[in-house]
C-alpha positions in Angstrom: -0.1 0.1 0.0 2.3 2.9 -1.3 -0.1 4.7 -3.0 -2.4 7.2 -1.2 -5.7 5.5 -0.3 -9.3 7.6 -0.2 -10.7 5.3 2.7 -7.9 6.5 4.6 -8.9 10.0 3.9 -12.2 9.6 5.3 -10.9 7.8 8.3 -8.7 10.7 9.3 -11.8 12.6 9.0 -13.8 10.5 11.1 -11.4 10.1 13.8 -10.7 14.1 14.1 -14.6 14.4 14.0 -14.7 11.8 16.9 -12.4 14.2 19.1 -14.1 17.4 18.5 -17.5 15.9 18.8 -16.3 14.4 22.6 -15.3 17.7 23.8 -18.8 19.4 22.4 -20.6 16.9 24.0 -18.3 17.6 27.0 -19.3 21.2 27.3 -22.5 20.4 27.0 -22.7 18.2 29.8 -21.2 20.8 32.1 -23.3 23.6 30.8 -26.8 22.0 30.0 -27.0 18.6 32.2 -28.7 19.1 35.8 -29.6 15.8 36.6 -28.0 12.6 37.5 -29.7 10.8 34.9 -28.5 13.4 32.5 -25.1 13.2 33.2 -25.5 9.1 33.3 -27.0 9.0 29.5 -24.6 11.9 28.2 -21.5 10.0 29.8 -22.6 6.9 27.7 -22.8 8.9 24.8 -19.6 10.5 25.2 -18.2 7.4 25.3 -19.6 6.1 22.0 -17.1 8.8 20.3 -13.9 8.3 22.9 -11.9 6.2 20.3 -10.4 9.5 18.6 -7.2 9.5 20.1 -6.0 5.9 20.1 -7.5 5.7 16.9 -5.2 8.6 15.9 -2.2 7.0 17.0 -3.2 3.6 15.0 -3.7 5.9 12.2 -0.4 7.5 12.2 1.8 4.0 12.5 -0.8 2.5 9.8 0.4 5.0 7.4 4.5 4.9 8.3 4.3 0.9 8.1 2.3 0.8 5.0 4.5 3.6 2.8 8.0 2.4 4.1 9.8 -0.2 4.3 12.9 1.2 6.1 12.4 4.5 8.0 13.8 7.5 5.8 16.2 10.3 6.9 14.1 13.0 6.2 11.5 11.3 8.5 12.1 13.5 11.7 12.5 16.7 10.0 9.0 16.5 8.5 7.9 15.9 11.9 9.4 18.7 13.5 8.3 20.9 11.1 4.5 19.8 10.5 3.7 18.8 14.2 6.1 20.0 17.0 6.5 23.5 16.0 2.6 24.1 15.6 2.7 22.1 19.4 4.7 24.4 20.9 3.1 27.6 19.4 -0.4 26.7 19.7 0.5 26.0 23.6 1.3 29.5 23.7 -2.1 30.4 22.6 -3.3 27.8 25.0 -1.4 29.4 27.9 -2.4 32.9 27.3 -6.1 32.0 27.4 -5.5 30.2 30.7 -3.6 33.0 32.0 -6.7 35.1 32.5 -8.5 34.6 35.8 -5.1 32.8 37.2 -2.7 33.2 39.9 -0.2 31.3 37.8 2.6 32.8 35.7 2.3 32.4 31.9 5.8 30.3 32.1 4.0 27.8 34.6 0.8 27.4 32.9 3.2 26.9 29.9 5.3 24.4 31.5 2.4 22.4 33.2 0.3 22.2 29.8 2.9 21.7 26.8 5.7 20.3 28.3 4.2 18.3 31.1 1.2 17.5 29.0 -1.6 18.6 31.3 -3.8 19.6 28.6 -6.0 18.5 25.8 -2.7 18.4 23.1 -1.0 15.8 25.3 -1.5 13.3 22.3 1.4 14.9 20.9 4.0 13.9 23.6 2.7 10.0 22.9 3.2 10.8 19.1 7.0 12.0 19.9 7.5 8.7 21.7 6.3 6.6 18.6 9.0 8.8 16.5 11.3 8.0 18.9 10.3 4.3 18.4 10.1 4.6 14.7 14.0 5.8 14.9 15.1 2.6 17.2 13.5 0.7 14.3 15.5 3.1 11.2 17.9 -0.1 10.7 15.2 -2.8 11.3 13.0 -3.7 8.5 9.7 -2.4 9.3 8.2 -6.1 8.7 8.7 -6.8 12.2 4.9 -5.0 12.7 3.7 -8.2 10.5 4.4 -10.4 13.2 1.5 -11.3 15.4 3.4 -12.5 18.3 5.1 -9.2 18.5 1.6 -7.6 18.3 -0.1 -9.9 20.9 2.9 -9.3 23.3 2.4 -5.5 23.3 -1.3 -6.2 24.3 -0.2 -8.1 27.2 2.2 -5.5 27.9 -0.6 -3.1 27.7 -3.2 -4.7 29.8 -0.5 -5.5 32.4 0.4 -1.9 32.7 -3.4 -0.7 33.4 -3.9 -3.7 35.9 -1.1 -2.6 37.7 -2.1 1.1 37.4 -5.8 0.5 38.9 -4.5 -2.4 41.4 -1.1 -0.9 43.2 -1.1 2.2 45.1 2.7 2.3 44.8 2.6 2.6 40.8 0.0 4.9 41.4 2.2 6.8 43.4 4.8 6.5 41.0 3.0 8.0 37.6 1.4 11.0 39.9 4.7 12.2 41.5 7.7 10.7 39.9 7.1 10.3 36.5 8.1 13.7 35.4 4.9 14.1 32.7 1.5 13.7 33.0 0.5 9.7 33.5 -1.6 9.9 30.2 1.3 10.0 28.3 3.2 7.2 29.6 3.4 4.9 26.5 2.8 1.6 27.9 -0.8 2.4 28.2 -0.7 3.3 24.5 1.7 0.8 23.2 -0.6 -2.0 21.9 -2.1 1.1 19.5 1.1 1.7 18.4 1.9 -2.1 17.0 -1.4 -2.3 15.9 -1.4 0.5 13.8 1.7 -1.1 12.3 0.7 -4.6 11.9 -2.6 -3.3 10.1 -0.2 -1.2 7.8 2.2 -4.3 6.7 -1.3 -6.6 6.2 -3.2 -3.8 4.7 -4.5 -5.6 1.7 -5.8 -8.6 3.6 -7.1 -6.5 6.6 -9.1 -4.8 3.7 -10.1 -8.1 2.0 -11.5 -9.0 5.5 -13.4 -6.0 6.1 -15.1 -6.2 2.4 -16.3 -9.7 3.5 -17.0 -9.7 6.8 -18.0 -6.2 8.0 -20.9 -7.8 9.9 -18.8 -9.3 12.1 -16.8 -6.3 13.1 -19.8 -4.3 13.7 -21.1 -7.4 16.2 -17.8 -7.4 18.0 -18.0 -3.5 18.4 -21.1 -3.6 19.9 -20.5 -6.3 22.0 -17.2 -4.5 22.9 -19.4 -1.1 24.2 -22.0 -3.2 25.7 -19.1 -5.0 28.0 -17.5 -1.6 28.6 -21.2 -0.1 29.7 -22.3 -3.0 31.6 -19.5 -5.0 33.5 -17.3 -1.9 34.4 -17.8 0.6 37.1 -18.1 4.0 36.1 -18.5 7.7 37.8 -20.3 9.0 34.9 -18.5 12.3 35.0 -15.0 11.4 33.7 -14.6 10.5 30.0 -11.0 9.5 28.7 -9.5 7.0 26.3 -6.7 6.0 28.5 -8.1 3.3 30.2 -7.6 -0.7 29.9 -11.2 -1.4 29.8 -11.5 0.7 26.6 -8.9 -1.4 24.9 -11.5 -4.0 23.0 -13.9 -1.0 21.7 -11.2 1.2 20.5 -9.6 -1.5 18.5 -12.7 -2.8 17.0 -13.8 0.6 16.4 -11.1 1.6 14.4 -11.9 -1.8 12.2 -15.5 -0.3 12.2 -14.8 2.6 10.6 -12.2 1.7 8.2 -14.7 -1.0 7.2 -17.3 1.3 6.6 -15.6 3.9 4.5 -14.5 1.3 2.3 -17.9 0.6 1.8 -19.3 4.3 1.3 -16.0 6.6 0.6 -18.1 9.0 -1.6 -20.1 10.7 0.9 -19.7 14.6 1.5 -16.2 14.2 -0.5 -15.7 17.9 -0.3 -16.4 18.3 3.2 -14.1 15.3 3.9 -11.0 15.8 2.3 -10.8 19.2 3.8 -11.5 18.0 7.2 -9.0 15.5 6.7 -6.1 17.4 5.3 -6.5 20.0 8.2 -7.2 17.5 10.8 -4.2 18.4 12.8 -4.8 21.9 13.1 -8.3 20.9 14.2 -7.2 19.0 16.8 -5.0 21.5 18.1 -7.1 24.8 17.6 -10.6 23.5 18.1 -10.9 23.7 22.1 -9.8 27.3 21.9 -12.9 28.0 19.6 -15.4 25.7 21.2 -16.6 28.5 24.2 -17.1 31.1 21.5 -19.1 29.1 18.9 -20.7 27.6 22.1 -22.0 30.9 22.5 -23.3 31.6 19.3 -24.9 28.4 18.6 -26.7 28.0 22.2 -29.8 29.3 20.6 -29.8 26.0 19.0 -29.3 23.9 22.5 -33.0 22.8 23.2 -32.7 20.9 19.6 -30.0 18.7 20.8 -28.9 17.0 18.0 -29.2 20.1 15.9 -26.9 22.0 18.2 -24.4 19.3 18.5 -24.1 19.1 14.4 -24.2 22.9 13.5 -21.4 23.4 16.6 -19.2 20.6 15.0 -19.8 22.4 11.4 -19.1 25.6 12.6 -15.8 24.9 14.7 -14.1 22.8 12.1 -15.2 24.9 8.9 -14.2 28.1 10.8 -10.7 26.4 12.0 -10.1 25.3 7.7 -10.8 29.0 6.9 -8.3 30.0 9.2 -5.6 27.2 8.1 -6.2 28.2 4.6 -5.5 32.3 5.6 -2.6 31.4 7.4 -1.3 29.2 5.1 -0.8 32.3 2.5 1.9 33.6 4.9 5.5 31.8 5.2 5.8 32.4 8.9 2.1 31.6 10.3 2.2 28.1 7.7 5.4 27.2 9.6 4.0 28.2 13.1 0.6 26.2 12.3 1.6 23.4 10.5 -0.5 24.0 7.5 0.4 22.3 4.3 -0.4 23.1 0.4 -3.8 22.4 0.1 -4.4 23.5 -3.9 -4.2 20.0 -4.8 -7.7 19.4 -2.9 -9.6 21.7 -5.4 -7.8 19.6 -8.1 -9.2 16.4 -6.6 -12.7 17.6 -6.1 -12.7 18.7 -9.7 -11.4 15.3 -10.6 -14.1 13.9 -9.0 -17.4 15.6 -10.1 -16.3 16.6 -13.4 -15.2 12.8 -14.6 
């Protein structure tokens, strides 16, 4: 799978959308829910979309393994330009917004959020660990990801990590007080998703063939995984997070489900999807900065819950896409926000609808 696959464009857009939806639903819960039953109901709905961050990790490693036989020499340079410069710059904007009403200094807020990972962008620190791992594999053929026993070992490591984290106080103390970063960035809690992405990328054609023939099995397994999560685990009905051992089966199945669905219907809303996918990183980094302002604008629709959520989602995504197109016109801001050339999108849309 060396050439571009349209289904992965759709997968990236859906994963990005699930992350934005999670934060919209969280804001809705905080501002609108008043009764316990509402919190419980919204908790379940929010967890339906919680697969976003794990699936982003799966997708990113899938693309690496599917594109390369060996890690190229310019691998790290591209990621510094398009990932880490925007991460640190948007972190500045985030720290300034958090400075208002806080007794902490800007430096303290920035360090706690961007360096330690106590903010929504913590996933980029996890992504850094994947880059470091890929560099370790630079001289090793990436076919190591195709080994089922390597994948199974990674699953065991991740399950054991969460078991120890949840049952041993000494390890919880280590993560909270001794581990220098936010505990959610501890890579053993994500390592299975990393190797799963590599495994899917290495066996991509076989995975696609399975999903084309047996999608119904994946649908059933995804529903079962979510039902087990809801029915057989304890919940506080307030905190929603993907960094949880009890969500490993659901997060895993949701990636296969999303991929399976889009290979059967990868022409729906084509123009919109391709823009969301292309600017997904900017949407991921910037949407929480937009959300409160957009929420105030769309709040008149709040009595019609579904319409309110969809309108808020649309306004957030399109606003960031428009902003990203604008900042790309300046060489400095395109570096600061990590935007990439988007002119090919119009050519692809024209080719799609004029062919």
